[in-house]
N, C-alpha and C positions, 0 to 999 in steps of 0.2 A: 207566132205561137198563140195557141188558143188561150183565152183568159183562164179557163179551168185548169189547164196544165200549169200555168204560171202560179196559180194559187196552191196547187199541190206541191210544186217545187218550193215555194216560200214556206209552206207549213212543214215540209220535210227538213228543210235547212234549219228552221227554227228549232225543231225537235232535236236535231243532231247537236246544235249548239247547247241547248239546255242540258242534254244528256252528258255532253262533254264537260260542261261546267260542273255538273253534279258529280261526275267522276273525279274531276280535279279537286273539288272540295273534299270529297270522301277520302281521297288519297292523302290530302294534307291535313286532315282532321287528326289532332293528337290523341293517341290511344292511351287511356288510363291503365296503368300496370296492375290491375286488380288481382289477376292470377298470381303474379310474382309476389305481391305483398302477402297474399294468403299463404303462399308456399313458405315465405320467410317466417310468418307467424307460427306456422306448423313446425318448422324446423327448430325455432327457438323453444317452443313448448316441449318438444321431444327432448332437446338438450337440458332443459330445466328439470324434466322428469328424472333424468339420470344424475341430477345434482352436478351438472357441469360447472355451475357457479362456484362450487367447492373444489372440485377435482380437476377442472380445466378453466380456471378463471380468466386467463388471458384471451383465449379464443372466444369464450362465451361473452366476455365483455365487449369484444370487438363486434361480435354478431349483434348484440343489442344496440351498440353505438351506431352501427351502419343501418339498422332498421329505423332507429330514431331519426337519422339523417334523411332517410328516404321519406319518412312521414313529414319531416320539416320541409323538404323540397316540394312535396306534393301540395302542402299547404300554401307555399309561395306561388306555385303555378295556378292555383285556383284564383289568385288575384289578377291574373293576366287575361287578356281577350282570348276567347276560346281558340281561335285559329293561330294564335301566337304562343300558345302553351307548348312546353317541351318537357316531357316526362323521362327523357333519356337518363338524366343524372339520378333521378329517383329510382329508376329501374336498375341502374348500375349498382346503387347502394343495396337495393334489395337482393340482387344476385350475390354480392359479396357477403351479405348477411346470412343467406342460405348456406353458402360455402363454409363460412366460419362456424355457423351453428352445427352443421353436420360434423365438422372437424372437432368441435368442442365435445359433441356427444361421443364420438369415437374415442377421443383422448380421455374423456372422463371414465369410460368403462375400463380402460387400461390402467389409468392412474389410480382409480378407486381400488382396483384389485391389489396393486402394489402398496398403496397407502394403508389399506385395511390389514394387509399382511404385516406391515411394519408396525402398525398400531397394536395389532393383536400380539405381536411378539414382545413389544414393550410392556403391554399389559400383563403378559405371561411372566415376564421377568420380575415385575413389581409384585405380582401375586406370590411368586415363589419366595420373595423376601419376607412377605407377611406370613406365609406358611411356616417358614423357618423360625419366625419369632413367636408364633402363636402359642406354642407350648410353654415358652419361657415367660410369656405374659401371665399365664395362669399358674406358673411354677414359682416365680419370684415375687417377693413382697415389694412391689414397685410403687412409686408415688402415684396418686390419682391423676396428676397432670400427665404423666407418661402413659398411663392407661387410656386417658381421654384422647391423647394424640393418636394412639394406636387405633382406638375405636373409630375416631373421626376419619382416619386414613382408609380404613376398611370400608367405611360408608362411601367415601369418594371413589374408591375402586369399584364398588358395586354399581354406583351411578354411572361410572364410565362405561362399564359393560353394557348397560341399558342404552346409553347415548350412542354407543358404537353400532348397536343393532339398528337404531333409528337413523343412522347416517349423519349425526350432528358432530362432525369432525372437530370444529373449534371447541365445543364444550368437552368433548372426550379428552383433548389435549390439556385443557385447563384442569380437569378432574384428575388426570393422571399426574400432572405437575404437583397438585396438592397432595395426592397419595404418596408420591415419591418424597416430597419434602417432609412429610410427617414420619415415614418409615425410617428415613435417615436420622431424624432426631431421636426416635425410639431406639434405633440400633446403637447409636452413640451412647445413650444412657445405659442400656443393658450391658454393653461392653464394659463401660466404666464400673458398673456394679460387680460383674462377674470377675474382671481382672483384679479389682480391688479385693474381692473376697478370696480368690484363689492365690493371692500372694502368700498365704499361710500354708499352701499345700505341702511344701517340704517338711514342716512340723507335723502335719497330719500323717505323712508317710512314716515318720519316725515313731509316732505314737502307735500306729498300726503295727509296725514291726515289733515294737516292744511288747504289745499285748499278745501277739502270736507267740513270741519267744517265751513269755511268761507262762502261758498255758501249756506250752510244750515242756518247759522245765519243771512246772509243778504238777503236771498231769491233771490239769483242772480246767475250769470253764471261765471265760470272760465274755462280756458283751461288747461288741463294736458297733456303734451307732454312726451311720452314714446319713448325715442331714440332707445332702443334696439329692441322694437317690431315694430318700425316705425308707431306709431299711435298718432293722435291728438284726445284726448278725450274731449268732452264737458260735463262739470258737472254742473247740475242745481239743486239747493235746496238739495244738498247732494247726488244726484244720477247721474249716467252716462247715458246721453240721446242720445249721438251720438258719433261715432268714424270715423275718416278719415285716410286713408292711407297717409303717408308722405315720403318725401325724404330729406336727410340731407346733411351736408357738406361732402366732400370727405374723410376727416379725422375726422369723427364724434365722434369716441370713446375717452372718456376723456373730460374734461372741456376745454373751449376756453381759451387760455393763452395770445394770442397776434394777431395783424393784420397779415393776410396772412397764418395763420396756418390751414385754411379751416376746422376748427372744430366748431360744433354747441355748443353754451354755455349751461350751466346748472345753474339753480337757479330760483329765484322768480322775475318775471318781470311783466310789465303791457303794454297794448296797449296805445301808445301815439299819434298815428295818423292812420287814415284809408285812404288808397290811391286807386284811380281808374282812369280810362281813361288815360290821358297823365301824370298822376302823377307817374306812375310806368310802366316799360317795361314788367312786369310779370303779366299782366292781372289786378289783384287786389292784394293789400298788406295791412298787418297790421304791422306797425313799432313798434318795442319793445324799451324799455328804456335801451337797452345795450349800453355802460357799466354803471351799477348802482354803488352805493357806494361800495358794496361788491366786485364787479369786479375790481374797481379801487384800492382797498386796496390790494387785492390779486396780482394784477399786479405788484404793487410796491414791494411787498414782494418777488416775483419771480425774479424781476430784481436785488434786493439787494442781494439775495442769489446766483445769477449767473446762475439760471436755464433757464433764457432767456437772450438774448443780451442786453446790456445796452442801445443800440440805438433803441430797439424795440418800436413799437407803439401799443396801446391797441386796436385800430380798432373800428368799429361801424357799423351802418346801418344793423342791424339784423332784419330780417322781417319773417313773415309768409306770403307767396305769392303764386301765381299761377304758371302756366307753368310747373307743375310737371306731374306726371304720366308716367315718363320715365322708371321706373323699376330699376333705379341705383341712387346711391348718387352722386350728381353732383354739388351742390351749393358750394359757398365759406363760408358757415357757416349758411345760412338761412334755413328755414323749408318750403318746397315746397309741394303744393297740386295740383291735377289736376284742371283745370279751373272750371269744373262743381262743384267740391267739394268746391272750394274756393268761388264760388258764394254763396253757402249755408252758409258756415262759416262766411263769410263777413256779411251776413244779421243777424246773430245771435249775433255778437259781437259788443260792444260799446267801445268807448274810455275809457281807464282806467280799462278795463276788465283784471283781473289777468291772467297771463300765467306762469304756473309752468313747468319748463323743468327739467326732471330727466332721469337718465340713464336707469332705469327700474322700473316698478311697481311690478314686480314679482322677487322673488329670483332666482339666477342662477340655483340652484338645480331643481326648478320646470320647468324652461324653458328647461333645458337639458332632464329632464325626459319626458316631453310632446313631445319633438322632437323624442326621442327614441321610444315612443309608435307610433308616426306617421310613422317612418321608418318601423317599424314591420307591 
């Protein structure tokens, strides 16, 4: 064989061997799963954007854990000789991470819808309880602690609504828990006040019936004051012919016990003097015979039992007068009308006209039921 041909064969064989060796090295070279890791990061990011950590925490936590395991295995393989590196385990973790992240994102969208609906319903129920209390908080002379609880609960409820819009579920639940706790405390106190006050309702009904019967029998006029409804009703010949809005003492709920308690008395009284011009600073006034004998007897019983201080005074100068129409209870115990209404009432009333002051002419259940209908 010619020398030249031998050389060609040798070169050709060497080239083939080199190419084969290169091919074998290429085939065995470990491929870094860069694309898979990028896909895992993207899937986790998408799941995080829909707040899967809140609404699908199990799947999202597994996705993050698998991604961290993939990163850890990749770091360990970098310490190996390049031809002995094996990225299969890291690639497997990355694939699981992608699958769990996608599942977490899908579940989060579904769960978020259900949880938001449930949270919104709970918020609506608590808001309703505050709405039903709202008018009573402004209507009743409650302690500042109760009012503070009510105000604080409404603030928590308002913050919960904002946090719900921002998707901060843990904070929403904490705020709703606080609002619920406070409204329960206020409801309990309000119920105690109302039930304690309305225990005298049977006596109020009797006084009302006696007043109506008296006007019918005597063909005359009497005044029936409903403290809870803030009304002064004019009864003539057994029928209610006029009603005027009134304002009361700051601490109107309950009967008057002593001087300075700022409560409007309850009982059967009569007009003993009609005042106008310079006789009163409240436009016009009808002076009542408070304290009467019933008031004096009850006052002494309260002192003897220790319910009021031994040095307390019974007070007096309870009137139906003008200068009202302010929209709040502001007197020291008197009954105030607007000046225009007082003009009309003044002309209808004579000296010794009966004035019956009761807590309410309606039962508590009827009042609350009517208000609930009005709210709806």
